[in-house]
N, C-alpha and C positions, 0 to 999 in steps of 0.2 A: 453574303453576311446579315446578321438579322442588325437591330438597334439597340438591345443588349448586347452583343456585344463587340458593337464600335461603339457605345460608351464607356466597354469594360464593366456595365453592369450585371448584378446576380439577383435570382429572383427565388428568397427566402421567403415561402409564405409565413404569414400575410405581406413582407416588406420585401424591398428593392434594395440592392444594395450597388454603390455607385464608386468604384476604388478610383481615386484619385491622385496625381503627384501635383504636390503641393511643394511651392521654394522654401527655402529654410528659413525667411523672412515673413513668411505669411504667419500669423498666431490665431487668428478668428478667422471664420467663413461666413457670410452671412448670407441665407438663399430663401427660395419660396420652391414649390412643388407645385403642378398641374394634376390634379386631382378631375375626371369626368368634363376638362374644358376651363376647369374652373383654377385659378390661383390660390392656395393657400400657406398658409404655415405647416409648417410637420407638427401634423397628429402625434407624431411618436418623443416630439425633444420639446421640454418642460422651459428649454432656454431661449427666448426670445427678446426681441429689441420693436419698438415702435418707430416707423417711418416715420418722416415729416408730412405724408397725409392718414396717420394714424393705422395705417396695417402693420400686423405683426408679420414680423422678419424672423426666423428662424433663425440660430446660432451657434456654431459649435466653437469651442475653442480647442487649441492645439497645444495640448499641457506637456507632454511627453513625446517624444521623437525615438523614433528605431535607430541605433546606429548607422551609421553610413552602410552603402552596399559595400559589398568585398567583388573584389575582380584577380582575373590572371593568379588563376590558381594553379600551383605549383605539387605534381604530385611527389612525394618525397620517398626516397630508397626505401624507409619500413613501412611504404603503404599510405600513409599519411598526406592529405592534402590540406595544403598553406594556402589562403588569400591575402593578398594585400591590395591595397589599396589604388 
């Protein structure tokens, strides 16, 4: 299994996409990336903050969340499928 599969990353040139499960109480993610061995802010994300050392930290704000996942599918007599929480 590759590191991309383990981290649930997907390459969409020129970007890597990382899929994360974020707890509902978290509304802001702060992160940096490593490029050629050097830590840096995300060059594709203009939203950033500076840490106590003056380093840029990329910020991703979670404003919209999808509805909760639906489980327990039930096939009804007419062939439709109903999901419940």
